[in-house]
C-alpha positions in Angstrom: 0.0 0.0 0.0 1.4 3.4 -1.1 0.2 5.9 1.5 1.7 8.9 -0.4 -0.1 7.8 -3.6 -3.4 7.3 -1.8 -3.1 10.8 -0.2 -2.4 12.4 -3.5 -5.3 10.5 -5.1 -7.7 11.7 -2.4 -6.6 15.3 -2.7 -6.7 15.4 -6.5 -10.1 13.7 -6.7 -11.4 16.3 -4.3 -10.0 19.0 -6.6 -11.8 17.5 -9.5 -15.0 17.2 -7.5 -14.7 21.0 -6.7 -14.1 21.7 -10.4 -17.3 19.8 -11.4 -19.3 21.5 -8.6 -18.2 24.9 -9.7 -19.0 24.1 -13.3 -22.6 23.0 -12.4 -23.2 26.4 -10.8 -21.8 28.2 -13.9 -24.0 26.1 -16.2 -27.1 27.7 -14.4 -26.1 31.0 -16.1 -28.3 33.8 -14.7 -30.3 31.5 -12.5 -33.6 29.6 -12.6 -35.8 32.7 -12.4 -34.2 34.2 -15.6 -34.2 30.8 -17.3 -38.0 30.6 -16.7 -38.5 33.9 -18.3 -36.8 32.7 -21.5 -38.8 29.5 -21.4 -42.0 31.5 -21.2 -41.1 33.1 -24.6 -40.8 29.6 -26.1 -37.0 29.9 -26.3 -34.4 27.2 -25.6 -31.5 28.2 -23.3 -28.1 28.7 -24.7 -26.7 25.4 -23.6 -29.9 23.6 -24.7 -29.5 25.2 -28.1 -26.0 23.8 -28.4 -27.0 20.4 -27.1 -29.8 20.3 -29.8 -27.5 21.5 -32.5 -24.5 19.2 -32.1 -24.4 15.6 -33.3 -25.7 13.0 -30.8 -23.1 11.2 -28.7 -20.3 13.6 -29.7 -18.0 15.7 -27.5 -18.3 19.4 -27.0 -15.1 21.1 -26.0 -16.0 24.2 -24.1 -13.8 27.3 -24.3 -13.8 29.7 -21.4 -16.5 28.3 -19.1 -14.9 30.1 -16.1 -14.5 33.4 -18.0 -15.4 36.4 -15.7 -15.8 34.0 -12.7 -15.6 36.1 -9.5 -15.6 39.3 -11.6 -18.2 42.1 -11.9 -19.5 41.6 -8.4 -20.9 45.1 -8.2 -22.9 44.4 -11.4 -24.3 41.1 -10.0 -21.7 38.9 -11.7 -21.5 37.6 -15.3 -21.2 33.8 -15.4 -19.2 32.5 -18.4 -19.2 36.2 -19.5 -22.8 35.7 -20.7 -21.8 33.6 -23.7 -21.1 29.9 -24.3 -18.4 29.0 -26.7 -16.8 25.7 -27.8 -15.8 23.3 -30.5 -18.6 20.8 -31.5 -19.6 18.5 -34.3 -22.5 19.6 -36.5 -23.5 17.2 -39.3 -20.1 15.5 -38.9 -18.2 18.7 -39.2 -16.1 20.4 -36.5 -17.4 23.9 -35.8 -16.9 26.8 -33.4 -20.2 27.5 -31.8 -20.9 30.8 -30.0 -24.2 31.2 -28.2 -25.3 34.2 -26.2 -26.8 33.4 -22.8 -29.8 35.7 -22.4 -30.3 34.7 -18.8 -27.2 36.7 -17.9 -28.0 40.4 -18.2 -30.1 39.7 -21.3 -26.9 38.5 -23.1 -25.3 42.0 -22.8 -21.6 42.3 -23.6 -19.2 43.0 -20.7 -15.5 43.6 -21.3 -14.7 39.9 -20.8 -17.5 38.9 -23.1 -15.6 40.7 -25.9 -12.4 39.0 -24.9 -14.0 35.6 -24.9 -15.8 36.1 -28.3 -12.5 37.2 -29.8 -10.8 34.1 -28.4 -13.4 31.9 -30.1 -12.9 33.7 -33.4 -9.2 33.4 -33.0 -9.4 29.6 -32.6 -11.8 29.5 -35.6 -9.5 31.5 -37.8 -6.3 29.6 -36.8 -8.0 26.3 -37.6 -10.3 27.4 -40.4 -13.3 26.1 -38.5 -16.8 27.1 -39.6 -18.5 29.4 -37.1 -22.1 29.2 -35.9 -23.4 32.2 -34.0 -26.6 31.7 -31.9 -27.4 35.4 -31.3 -29.5 36.5 -28.4 -28.0 39.7 -26.9 -29.0 43.2 -25.8 -25.7 44.5 -27.0 -23.0 46.4 -25.1 -23.5 46.7 -21.3 -23.7 50.5 -21.3 -22.4 51.3 -17.8 -19.1 49.8 -19.0 -19.1 51.0 -22.6 -15.7 52.7 -22.2 -14.1 49.3 -21.5 -15.7 47.5 -24.4 -16.4 49.8 -27.3 -13.5 51.8 -28.8 -10.2 49.9 -28.5 -8.6 47.4 -30.9 -9.4 44.3 -28.9 -13.0 45.5 -28.1 -16.4 45.0 -29.5 -15.7 46.3 -33.0 -12.9 43.7 -33.6 -15.7 41.1 -33.9 -17.1 42.6 -37.0 -13.6 43.1 -38.5 -13.0 39.4 -37.9 -16.3 38.6 -39.6 -15.1 40.3 -42.7 -11.6 38.7 -42.6 -13.0 35.2 -42.2 -15.5 35.7 -45.0 -12.7 36.9 -47.3 -10.7 33.8 -46.4 -13.5 31.4 -47.1 -14.2 30.4 -43.4 -18.0 29.7 -43.3 -20.1 31.7 -40.8 -23.8 31.1 -40.2 -25.8 33.2 -37.7 -29.2 32.5 -36.1 -31.0 35.5 -34.6 -32.9 33.8 -31.8 -33.6 36.8 -29.6 -32.5 40.4 -29.4 -29.8 41.7 -31.7 -29.3 45.4 -31.2 -27.2 48.3 -32.4 -23.6 47.5 -33.4 -24.3 43.9 -32.5 -26.7 43.7 -35.5 -23.7 43.7 -37.8 -22.4 40.3 -36.5 -25.2 38.1 -38.0 -25.5 40.2 -41.1 -21.8 40.1 -41.8 -22.0 36.3 -41.7 -22.4 34.4 -44.9 -26.0 33.5 -44.0 -28.4 34.8 -41.4 -31.7 33.2 -40.2 -34.2 34.5 -37.7 -36.8 33.0 -35.4 -40.3 34.4 -35.8 -41.7 36.5 -32.9 -38.7 36.0 -30.7 -35.9 37.2 -33.0 -35.3 40.8 -33.8 -32.5 42.9 -35.3 -32.2 46.6 -35.6 -29.6 49.4 -35.2 -31.9 51.2 -32.8 -34.8 49.9 -30.7 -38.3 51.5 -30.6 -37.5 53.6 -27.5 -34.3 55.0 -29.1 -36.1 55.6 -32.4 -38.8 57.6 -30.7 -36.2 59.6 -28.8 -34.1 60.2 -31.9 -36.7 61.0 -34.6 -40.1 60.9 -32.8 -41.4 57.9 -34.7 -43.6 55.5 -32.8 -43.1 51.9 -33.9 -43.0 48.5 -32.0 -39.9 46.3 -32.2 -41.5 43.6 -34.2 -42.5 46.0 -37.0 -39.2 47.7 -36.7 -37.0 44.6 -37.0 -38.8 41.3 -36.6 -38.6 38.2 -38.8 -41.4 39.2 -41.2 -39.8 42.7 -41.7 -36.3 41.4 -42.5 -37.3 38.3 -44.5 -40.1 39.9 -46.5 -39.4 43.6 -46.7 -35.8 44.5 -46.1 -34.2 41.3 -47.2 -31.7 41.6 -44.4 -32.1 38.0 -43.2 -32.2 34.8 -45.4 -34.3 32.3 -43.6 -37.4 32.6 -41.3 -38.2 29.9 -38.8 -41.2 29.3 -36.5 -39.1 28.3 -33.4 -35.6 27.5 -32.1 -35.7 23.9 -33.1 -36.6 24.5 -36.7 -33.9 27.2 -36.9 -31.2 24.8 -35.5 -32.4 22.0 -37.9 -31.9 24.4 -40.8 -28.3 25.0 -39.7 -27.6 21.3 -39.4 -29.0 20.8 -42.9 -26.8 23.6 -44.4 -23.7 22.2 -42.6 -24.4 18.8 -44.1 -23.7 20.2 -47.5 -20.4 22.0 -46.9 -17.5 20.9 -49.1 -14.6 19.0 -47.4 -11.9 21.1 -45.8 -8.3 20.9 -47.0 -6.0 19.0 -44.6 -2.7 19.9 -43.1 -1.7 16.2 -43.2 -0.9 15.5 -39.6 -0.3 11.8 -39.1 -3.0 9.7 -37.4 -3.4 5.9 -37.0 -6.0 3.9 -35.2 -6.3 5.3 -31.6 -5.3 3.1 -28.7 -5.6 3.6 -24.9 -2.5 3.9 -22.8 -1.3 0.6 -21.3 -0.8 2.3 -18.0 -3.9 3.0 -16.0 -5.0 6.6 -16.7 -6.9 6.8 -13.3 -3.5 6.7 -11.6 -2.8 10.2 -12.7 -4.6 11.3 -9.6 -2.1 9.5 -7.3 1.0 10.5 -9.1 0.8 14.3 -9.0 1.8 15.4 -5.4 -0.5 17.5 -3.2 2.5 19.7 -2.4 3.5 21.6 -5.6 7.2 21.7 -4.5 7.5 17.9 -4.2 9.3 15.9 -6.9 7.8 13.3 -9.1 8.7 11.4 -12.3 7.1 13.1 -15.4 7.4 9.9 -17.4 4.7 8.5 -15.1 2.4 11.2 -16.4 3.4 10.8 -20.1 2.9 7.0 -20.0 -0.7 7.6 -18.9 -1.4 10.1 -21.8 0.2 8.4 -24.8 -1.2 5.5 -26.8 0.0 2.1 -25.7 2.2 4.0 -23.2 4.8 4.1 -26.0 7.2 7.1 -26.1 10.3 7.6 -28.3 12.4 9.8 -26.0 14.8 12.3 -27.5 18.3 12.8 -26.1 17.3 10.9 -23.0 20.6 11.3 -21.1 21.1 15.0 -21.9 19.3 18.1 -20.6 17.3 15.8 -18.3 15.2 18.6 -16.6 13.1 18.7 -19.7 11.8 15.5 -21.3 11.2 15.5 -25.1 10.0 12.8 -27.3 7.5 11.4 -29.9 4.4 9.5 -29.1 0.7 9.3 -30.2 -2.4 10.7 -28.5 -5.7 9.2 -29.7 -3.8 8.1 -32.8 -2.3 11.5 -33.6 1.5 11.8 -33.8 2.7 14.4 -31.3 6.0 15.8 -30.1 5.9 16.2 -26.3 8.0 18.8 -24.3 7.5 18.2 -20.6 9.2 19.5 -17.4 10.9 16.8 -15.4 10.0 17.3 -11.7 12.4 14.9 -10.0 16.0 15.9 -9.1 18.4 14.7 -11.8 22.2 14.5 -12.0 24.0 15.4 -15.3 26.9 13.5 -16.6 29.0 16.4 -15.6 28.1 15.7 -12.0 25.7 18.7 -11.6 22.6 18.2 -9.5 19.6 19.8 -11.3 16.4 20.7 -9.5 13.1 19.4 -10.9 10.9 21.9 -12.7 13.8 24.2 -13.5 15.1 24.8 -17.0 18.9 24.6 -17.3 21.1 25.5 -20.3 21.4 21.9 -21.5 17.6 21.2 -21.3 16.8 24.5 -23.1 19.3 23.5 -25.8 17.7 20.1 -26.2 14.2 21.4 -26.2 15.1 24.0 -28.9 16.5 21.3 -31.2 13.5 19.0 -30.6 11.0 21.8 -31.4 12.9 22.6 -34.6 12.8 18.9 -35.5 9.0 18.7 -35.0 8.6 21.7 -37.3 10.8 19.9 -39.9 8.7 16.7 -39.6 5.3 18.5 -39.4 4.4 17.0 -36.1 2.2 19.0 -33.7 3.7 19.9 -30.3 2.3 19.3 -26.8 3.8 21.2 -23.9 3.2 19.7 -20.4 4.0 22.6 -18.0 5.2 22.2 -14.4 7.9 24.7 -14.4 9.4 27.1 -11.8 11.6 29.0 -14.2 15.1 29.1 -15.5 18.1 28.4 -13.3 19.7 31.4 -11.7 23.1 32.1 -10.1 26.6 32.9 -11.3 27.2 29.4 -12.6 24.2 29.5 -14.8 24.8 33.1 -15.9 28.4 32.4 -16.8 27.2 29.3 -18.7 24.9 31.5 -20.9 21.4 30.6 -19.5 20.0 33.8 -21.0 21.0 33.0 -24.5 19.9 29.3 -24.2 16.6 30.4 -22.8 16.2 33.0 -25.6 17.0 30.2 -28.1 14.1 28.1 -26.7 11.7 31.0 -26.6 12.6 31.8 -30.2 11.9 28.3 -31.4 8.5 28.2 -29.6 7.5 31.6 -30.9 8.4 30.8 -34.5 6.9 27.3 -34.6 4.5 26.8 -37.5 3.1 23.5 -36.4 0.1 23.7 -34.0 1.0 23.9 -30.3 -1.1 22.7 -27.4 -0.3 23.4 -23.8 -1.5 21.7 -20.6 -0.6 23.3 -17.3 -0.2 20.4 -14.9 1.3 22.3 -11.9 3.5 25.3 -11.6 3.8 27.8 -14.4 6.1 30.5 -13.2 8.0 33.4 -14.8 9.9 32.9 -18.1 9.3 29.2 -17.7 5.7 29.9 -18.7 6.9 31.6 -21.9 9.4 28.9 -22.9 6.9 26.2 -22.3 4.4 27.9 -24.6 2.2 30.0 -22.3 -0.8 32.0 -23.6 1.5 34.7 -25.1 3.0 32.1 -27.5 -0.2 31.2 -29.4 -1.0 27.7 -28.4 -4.0 26.6 -30.4 -5.5 25.5 -27.1 -4.3 25.9 -23.5 -6.0 24.1 -20.6 -5.1 23.7 -16.9 -5.5 20.9 -14.4 -7.1 21.9 -11.1 -3.5 21.6 -9.6 -2.2 24.4 -11.8 -0.6 27.6 -10.4 0.2 30.5 -12.8 2.3 33.5 -11.7 5.5 35.5 -12.2 7.1 33.5 -9.3 6.2 31.1 -6.5 4.1 32.4 -3.6 6.7 32.2 -0.9 9.4 34.0 -2.9 6.9 36.7 -4.1 5.4 37.3 -0.7 8.8 37.8 0.9 9.9 40.2 -1.8 6.6 42.1 -1.5 7.0 42.2 2.3 10.4 43.8 2.0 9.0 46.5 -0.3 6.1 47.2 2.0 8.2 47.2 5.1 10.6 49.7 3.5 7.6 51.9 2.6 6.2 51.8 6.2 9.6 52.4 7.8 10.1 55.5 5.5 6.9 56.8 7.1 8.3 56.3 10.5 6.3 53.2 11.4 7.9 50.5 13.7 7.6 47.0 12.4 7.2 44.5 15.2 7.6 40.7 14.7 3.8 40.4 15.1 3.2 43.1 12.5 5.6 41.5 10.1 3.9 38.1 10.5 0.5 39.8 9.9 1.7 41.6 6.8 3.3 38.4 5.4 0.1 36.4 5.8 -2.0 39.2 4.2 0.4 39.4 1.3 0.7 35.6 0.9 -3.1 35.1 0.9 -3.7 37.8 -1.7 -0.9 36.5 -3.9 -1.9 32.9 -3.6 -5.5 33.8 -4.5 -4.2 35.2 -7.8 -2.2 32.1 -8.7 -5.1 29.6 -8.8 -6.3 28.1 -12.1 -9.7 29.7 -11.5 -8.2 33.1 -11.4 -6.4 32.4 -14.6 -9.4 30.9 -16.3 -11.7 33.8 -15.3 -9.3 36.1 -17.2 -8.8 33.7 -20.2 -5.1 33.1 -19.5 -6.2 29.5 -20.1 -9.1 28.2 -22.2 -10.4 26.2 -19.3 -9.8 23.8 -16.4 -10.2 20.1 -17.0 -10.2 16.8 -15.2 -6.8 15.2 -16.0 -8.7 12.3 -17.6 -9.9 14.8 -20.2 -6.4 15.7 -21.4 -6.3 13.2 -24.3 -9.7 14.4 -25.6 -8.7 18.0 -25.5 -5.4 17.4 -27.4 -7.1 15.0 -29.9 -9.9 17.4 -30.7 -7.4 20.3 -30.9 -5.3 18.5 -33.5 -8.3 17.4 -35.4 -9.3 21.1 -35.7 -5.7 22.1 -36.6 -5.6 19.5 -39.3 -8.2 21.5 -41.2 -5.8 24.4 -41.6 -2.8 23.6 -43.9 0.5 25.1 -42.9 1.4 27.8 -45.4 4.2 29.7 -43.5 7.8 28.5 -43.7 9.5 27.7 -40.4 12.2 30.3 -39.8 13.7 31.1 -36.4 15.6 34.2 -37.7 18.8 35.2 -35.9 19.1 32.5 -33.1 21.5 32.6 -30.2 24.3 30.0 -30.5 
């Protein structure tokens, strides 16, 4: 009996239980009362629309379920930023689906709503996925218009992306299933096709109240911009449907006739499960994020048949690189080794730290995967690059720069899973959000920050103490302990995966057992977008 394994298993299963409990609450959107109001109008809820639309017994990979979690408290909260996004299968074709949740502030756009919508479009554009918009929104949340309206990455970027995708042949279909107001009216009408649900759908640049205020005309919303108006008078919309179900059936029918996408040609054979028990992932990852463990124990429970062709096994051991398959797809894996290793030169190397030799190895491996057209998977549990005179004299900065260069310039699709720590420049070198992973997900055990909590808290304490002493305050040991706890608690709250997911630093938080599915669906999406850019690292440090 392995007591340590059992303890880890209990802790990690509890974290997954917490994850699922929090997701259930988020899935309620604006609550049962608001949901009932939508039902009274004969409308399906956002998640019901998606469930009806996608093919039966297929996976839906949600993007940004925790977006805005814990934010906008003064406004009453905004679960999932008032919009449900994800990759699903419609008539056998992978699509990006974006559905406004009218139970949350009538589907109004908050700042994080814009960020989430833009992330969904980014994924669609990178992978050339058709986009289906299920529109039901009151438009910009006016009290926060200055944070959502005028800047480059704000509301208007959506319509710019509509135009760019159309020009590049990426199919967009919109269904107006509720309100569609003001600038938001451009989104469905800039799509290739727009359909509208009779009596519940409406689209106009200005509603009846604003029309009366602006020009004195009295007109009801249905006459102004309802289904009959736009399908029979203005010609703005293309299809009129009696209810949500008929509208979604029409989308499924149109999607069934799409031509086949071009393929990037990533290699896939018949999928196989790992030989090692995947459930044991819970017991392998330590409760204490500073404790060592063997990363191969994780890899062997993610790759098909638990087969892994390790690259430069005896060199640069603080990063493990190699080739394997995940759900049949060939992948190159770059993973942080978390146990202490000893180099052939006699140097003891800490787990989770990137040294010059491991950065050098990873750079070469990443370049090889680009040469072979093999997608890259990064498994992050990194505390950063090695510091100190020995590392500085050995050129750790140039070796780190070399690895960052290779990651930044990779043309094969990259996928990142944050298993544990993701600190400082290690986050960058291991393909953090700033380095354009096609998808980035975190396990419930993840921690994302510029540095570890204890180091950061002590540094911040020194700064705060210096400031207080400059004001003539005396710092007693008791006061120092109080300050340290306050700083540590605040800092630790900002390093949780939920904090990261609420701000879309990661696309979501997943049960470790969902890792293979996320990577497989991601590569399937990426395979619909041929690589057209030549791999070139430019001037690289040597």
